[in-house]
SERO-4910 file (N, C-alpha, C, O; in steps of 0.05 Angstrom, whole numbers):
BEGIN
 pado doro    nc1    nc2    nc3   cac1   cac2   cac3    cc1    cc2    cc3    oc1    oc2    oc3
  Asp    A     15    -25     -1      2      1     -3     15     26      2     32     27     19
  Phe    A      8     45    -11     18     68    -12      6     98      9    -16     99     19
  Phe    A     26    116     11     14    144     28     34    157     15     54    145      5
  Gly    A     29    183     14     50    210     17     36    227    -13     24    217    -32
  Gly    A     44    254     -7     33    271    -29      7    285    -27     -9    279    -10
  Lys    A      5    301    -40    -17    320    -34    -46    303    -51    -67    312    -41
  Val    A    -50    285    -69    -66    274    -83    -77    253    -63    -62    240    -49
  Gly    A   -100    250    -62   -108    226    -41   -117    202    -63   -115    204    -87
  Gly    A   -125    182    -51   -141    156    -66   -125    129    -56   -123    109    -71
  Ser    A   -113    129    -28   -104    110    -20   -117     99      2   -136    112     10
  Trp    A   -112     74     15   -119     69     42   -114     85     65   -128     86     85
  Phe    A    -92     99     60    -83    115     79   -105    141     82   -117    147    103
  Asp    A   -106    152     62   -125    175     63   -155    172     66   -169    188     79
  Leu    A   -163    148     52   -192    139     51   -205    130     67   -230    131     69
  Val    A   -187    117     83   -197     96    112   -182    107    131   -194    124    144
  Ile    A   -157    103    138   -144    104    153   -142    127    170   -144    127    195
  Ala    A   -135    152    153   -134    179    171   -158    193    163   -160    216    172
  Lys    A   -175    185    150   -200    199    142   -214    211    166   -222    235    164
  Ser    A   -218    196    189   -227    207    214   -214    219    233   -225    221    255
  Leu    A   -188    229    229   -168    239    243   -177    263    258   -170    268    281
  Lys    A   -193    278    244   -206    305    257   -232    300    276   -245    318    286
  Gln    A   -238    270    280   -255    266    300   -238    248    317   -248    229    329
  Glu    A   -216    253    319   -197    238    341   -195    207    339   -195    191    358
  Lys    A   -195    200    310   -205    168    311   -181    161    285   -173    174    266
  Leu    A   -175    135    293   -157    125    269   -170     95    263   -171     75    277
  Val    A   -180     98    237   -194     73    230   -170     57    216   -153     66    201
  Tyr    A   -173     27    228   -154      9    214   -164    -17    202   -177    -34    215
  Pro    A   -158    -20    175   -172    -43    161   -163    -69    166   -174    -86    152
  Gly    A   -144    -76    184   -135   -103    191   -132   -107    221   -140    -91    237
  Ala    A   -121   -130    226   -113   -137    256    -92   -117    268    -71   -114    255
  Pro    A    -94   -108    286    -74    -89    296    -42   -103    300    -22    -89    301
  Asp    A    -42   -129    301    -19   -145    305     -6   -155    285     16   -165    287
  Val    A    -22   -152    262     -9   -160    234      7   -143    218     -5   -125    207
  Pro    A     30   -145    213     51   -134    192     37   -126    168     21   -142    158
  His    A     40   -103    156     30    -89    131     52    -75    117     61    -57    132
  Ser    A     62    -77     94     78    -71     74     66    -39     63     48    -39     47
  Trp    A     75    -16     72     73     13     61     94     22     45    117     19     54
  Ser    A     90     34     22    115     51     12    102     79     13     79     84      7
  Tyr    A    121     95     20    119    126     19    124    135    -13    145    134    -25
  Leu    A    102    142    -21    107    151    -56    132    171    -59    149    164    -76
  Pro    A    135    189    -48    165    205    -52    190    188    -57    205    190    -77
  Asp    A    192    171    -38    212    153    -39    213    134    -63    231    133    -80
  Leu    A    189    117    -61    183    100    -84    189    116   -111    205    106   -128
  Ala    A    174    143   -116    184    155   -145    213    161   -148    224    162   -171
  Gln    A    229    165   -123    260    176   -127    268    145   -138    283    145   -157
  Thr    A    260    119   -127    271    100   -131    267     87   -158    282     70   -167
  Phe    A    246     97   -169    236     89   -199    256    110   -215    265    100   -236
  Val    A    262    132   -211    277    151   -228    305    140   -224    319    141   -244
  His    A    318    129   -201    340    119   -199    343     89   -221    360     82   -237
  Leu    A    323     79   -214    319     50   -235    326     56   -261    344     46   -275
  Ala    A    308     78   -267    310     89   -298    336     95   -310    344     87   -332
  Glu    A    347    111   -293    380    117   -300    391     91   -304    406     88   -324
  Gln    A    385     69   -287    405     43   -290    393     30   -313    407     10   -318
  Arg    A    373     33   -330    362     18   -345    380      3   -366    372    -19   -372
  Ser    A    405     14   -378    421      4   -393    438    -25   -383    450    -40   -398
  Gln    A    435    -30   -356    447    -46   -345    424    -71   -342    435    -91   -333
  Phe    A    398    -74   -348    381    -93   -343    377   -104   -371    374    -90   -391
  Val    A    377   -133   -370    371   -144   -393    351   -167   -382    353   -181   -362
  Gly    A    332   -166   -403    302   -181   -401    287   -175   -380    291   -152   -374
  Ala    A    271   -185   -365    251   -182   -341    263   -183   -319    279   -199   -311
  His    A    253   -164   -306    265   -164   -272    247   -161   -253    231   -144   -261
  Thr    A    241   -168   -233    228   -163   -210    238   -147   -187    255   -160   -174
  Val    A    233   -124   -178    243   -111   -161    221   -102   -141    203    -88   -150
  His    A    221   -108   -116    205    -97    -91    217    -76    -81    242    -75    -82
  Phe    A    202    -53    -68    208    -33    -56    195    -35    -25    171    -31    -19
  Asn    A    217    -41     -7    206    -50     19    196    -34     32    181    -44     49
  Gly    A    198     -9     32    187     14     46    187     14     76    208     18     88
  His    A    162     10     90    158      8    114    141    -11    119    120    -11    107
  Thr    A    147    -29    137    135    -52    139    123    -58    174    136    -72    189
  Val    A     99    -46    182     93    -39    209     63    -56    215     51    -66    196
  Thr    A     54    -58    242     28    -72    245     15    -47    249     25    -25    250
  Gly    A    -13    -53    252    -33    -31    257    -28    -15    282    -34      9    282
  Glu    A    -18    -27    302    -15    -19    325     10      2    324      9     26    330
  Glu    A     29    -10    315     56      7    309     48     33    291     59     54    295
  Leu    A     33     32    274     17     53    256      4     73    273     11     97    272
  His    A    -15     64    290    -31     80    305     -9     96    330    -13    118    339
  Ile    A      7     83    336     28     97    358     41    120    345     42    142    355
  Glu    A     52    115    320     66    131    308     52    157    295     63    178    291
  Val    A     27    152    291      6    169    281      0    188    306      3    212    301
  Glu    A     -7    182    328     -9    191    352     14    209    359     13    232    368
  Ala    A     35    195    354     61    214    361     67    233    337     81    251    346
  Val    A     62    236    317     57    253    296     38    277    302     46    301    301
  Val    A     10    269    309    -10    287    313     -9    300    342    -20    321    346
  Gly    A      5    286    360      6    303    390    -14    299    406    -17    312    427
  Arg    A    -35    276    398    -51    269    416    -58    242    415    -52    230    395
  Pro    A    -71    229    436    -84    203    430   -107    202    412   -122    222    409
  Leu    A   -113    174    396   -133    170    376   -146    149    383   -133    129    388
  Lys    A   -171    149    385   -188    124    382   -189    108    365   -193    114    341
  Arg    A   -186     79    373   -182     60    348   -210     51    341   -228     46    356
  Ala    A   -209     48    314   -234     36    304   -225     21    278   -206     28    265
  Thr    A   -243     -2    272   -241    -19    253   -254    -18    226   -277    -10    227
  Met    A   -246    -24    206   -264    -22    183   -284    -40    184   -282    -63    192
  Pro    A   -305    -29    174   -335    -44    174   -336    -66    151   -353    -63    134
  Trp    A   -323    -82    150   -321   -103    137   -349   -115    129   -354   -119    105
  Gly    A   -366   -122    149   -391   -130    143   -414   -114    121   -430   -124    105
  Leu    A   -407    -85    129   -419    -71    104   -405    -65     81   -418    -56     63
  Val    A   -379    -69     77   -364    -71     53   -375    -98     35   -380    -96     11
  Arg    A   -379   -121     50   -387   -140     41   -419   -140     30   -426   -150      8
  Leu    A   -434   -129     44   -459   -124     33   -460   -103     11   -472   -109     -9
  Ala    A   -452    -81     13   -445    -60     -8   -425    -72    -37   -427    -61    -58
  Ala    A   -411    -92    -35   -396   -106    -55   -418   -120    -78   -412   -123   -101
  Trp    A   -439   -126    -69   -457   -134    -87   -470   -112   -105   -488   -119   -120
  Phe    A   -464    -88   -103   -475    -66   -117   -452    -47   -129   -457    -28   -145
  Ser    A   -427    -56   -119   -407    -35   -130   -379    -53   -137   -367    -61   -118
  Pro    A   -371    -57   -160   -350    -74   -168   -325    -65   -158   -305    -80   -157
  Met    A   -325    -33   -146   -296    -28   -131   -295    -36   -106   -274    -41    -95
  Leu    A   -321    -38    -92   -325    -52    -69   -316    -80    -63   -308    -92    -43
  Ala    A   -323    -87    -90   -320   -123    -92   -291   -127    -94   -279   -144    -81
  Ala    A   -280   -111   -111   -248   -114   -115   -233   -112    -84   -219   -130    -75
  Thr    A   -239    -88    -71   -235    -86    -44   -234   -107    -31   -212   -115    -23
  Leu    A   -261   -123    -24   -261   -144    -14   -249   -167    -19   -245   -186     -3
  Asp    A   -241   -165    -45   -219   -189    -53   -192   -189    -45   -178   -209    -45
  Met    A   -183   -162    -37   -161   -158    -30   -156   -157      3   -135   -154     16
  Arg    A   -178   -161     11   -175   -160     46   -155   -178     60   -146   -174     83
  Tyr    A   -148   -201     40   -126   -216     54   -106   -204     62    -96   -210     84
  Leu    A    -95   -184     46    -72   -167     52    -72   -152     80    -51   -143     89
  Trp    A    -96   -149     93    -98   -139    116    -98   -160    141    -93   -153    164
  Gln    A   -105   -189    131   -106   -215    146    -81   -225    152    -74   -233    174
  Arg    A    -63   -223    128    -36   -240    130    -15   -220    128    -14   -200    114
  Ala    A      5   -230    148     26   -213    144     43   -217    127     51   -239    122
  His    A     53   -192    114     75   -198     90     91   -174     92     83   -153    101
  Arg    A    117   -180     83    137   -160     76    148   -162     52    156   -184     45
  Leu    A    152   -139     34    168   -141      6    196   -144     13    207   -132     31
  Asn    A    209   -162     -4    237   -168     -3    251   -150    -26    245   -153    -50
  Asp    A    271   -128    -17    279   -109    -35    309   -120    -41    325   -105    -51
  Arg    A    314   -141    -36    342   -152    -43    351   -146    -73    372   -135    -80
  Ser    A    331   -154    -91    342   -149   -119    340   -115   -123    355   -106   -140
  Leu    A    329   -103   -114    330    -71   -115    354    -64   -106    367    -49   -121
  Arg    A    365    -70    -82    395    -62    -69    410    -73    -87    429    -57    -93
  Gln    A    412    -94   -100    431   -102   -115    435    -82   -143    456    -78   -154
  His    A    412    -71   -150    415    -49   -170    423    -19   -165    435     -3   -180
  Leu    A    412    -16   -141    420     10   -130    440     13   -110    440     -5    -93
  Asn    A    457     33   -108    468     35    -86    461     43    -61    469     36    -39
  Ile    A    438     66    -72    421     81    -43    396     74    -53    392     74    -77
  Val    A    376     67    -34    351     67    -36    334     87    -21    331     81      3
  Pro    A    323    109    -30    312    128    -14    297    118      6    281    100      1
  His    A    300    126     28    284    118     54    279    142     78    295    149     95
  Thr    A    257    149     76    249    171     97    236    156    119    219    139    115
  Thr    A    245    163    143    231    152    166    205    150    165    191    166    151
  Leu    A    196    128    181    164    137    181    147    158    193    124    166    187
  Ala    A    163    164    212    154    185    229    145    214    212    124    228    212
  Gln    A    175    217    197    172    243    179    159    238    159    149    258    151
  Ala    A    151    214    144    134    210    125    109    210    128     94    218    111
  Leu    A    101    201    154     75    207    165     67    232    166     46    240    155
  Ala    A     83    248    180     81    278    187     78    291    160     59    306    158
  Met    A     93    288    140     93    302    115     70    292    100     65    305     80
  Ser    A     57    273    104     33    266     89      7    270    102    -14    270     90
  Leu    A     10    274    128    -14    283    138    -16    310    132    -36    321    124
  Asn    A     11    323    137      6    356    128     -3    361     98    -18    379     90
  Asp    A      9    343     82     -4    350     55    -33    341     46    -45    348     26
  Leu    A    -42    325     67    -74    322     65    -93    342     86   -116    339     93
  Gly    A    -76    362     91    -88    380    114    -98    366    138   -118    375    148
  Leu    A    -87    346    150    -94    331    174    -82    338    197    -92    335    219
  Leu    A    -52    351    190    -34    357    214    -46    379    224    -53    397    208
  Pro    A    -49    381    254    -58    407    266    -36    428    267    -13    421    273
  Ala    A    -42    452    261    -22    469    268    -16    478    293    -33    481    310
  Arg    A     10    482    298     18    489    325     10    514    336     -4    527    319
  Lys    A     13    528    360      6    553    364     21    578    353     14    601    352
  Asp    A     47    565    344     62    588    332     57    586    304     67    603    290
  Gly    A     42    567    292     33    575    264     45    550    246     36    542    224
  Gly    A     64    539    259     79    520    245     63    490    248     41    486    259
  Thr    A     84    469    232     69    439    239     87    422    250     84    398    252
  Gly    A    106    436    257    133    414    269    145    403    254    159    385    264
  Leu    A    146    405    228    154    392    204    190    396    203    207    378    198
  Gly    A    193    421    210    222    434    208    225    438    173    206    440    157
  Ser    A    250    437    169    252    445    137    259    410    123    275    394    133
  Ala    A    241    406     97    241    377     93    260    382     64    268    363     50
***
């Protein structure tokens, strides 16, 4: 899954962070199951670096971008630290999604992908690291802070700043 940038459309902004203004974080999976995330600015830089190396590639290659693999609980703790306040825990209403899937192809496809929230997974980036000397990697805390700020969900501080510093 992906997060980052000003354009929405991911699990992160459409489900997980959607209710932050109501002091709630919604998580679609079990809180103890690791899930893989890619911070889009890091992934984009990685694509650029791979494109610059394309002359070294012969044939087809599979490369995975590891990004951040965290449990729902770890993500919850990190987001609370970024926003500076405790957040209620909420779960995805999968029963409603199952019912609505009868009428919505997109929700049916979403339901088909539910297993990714139920099974632990981590992307192996060994092949990527063989091709690149450096793989861009923003810390999870910084990536979440920039993402929430870009989405307009990071509260402004009393001094008018966001606590992001210079990025």
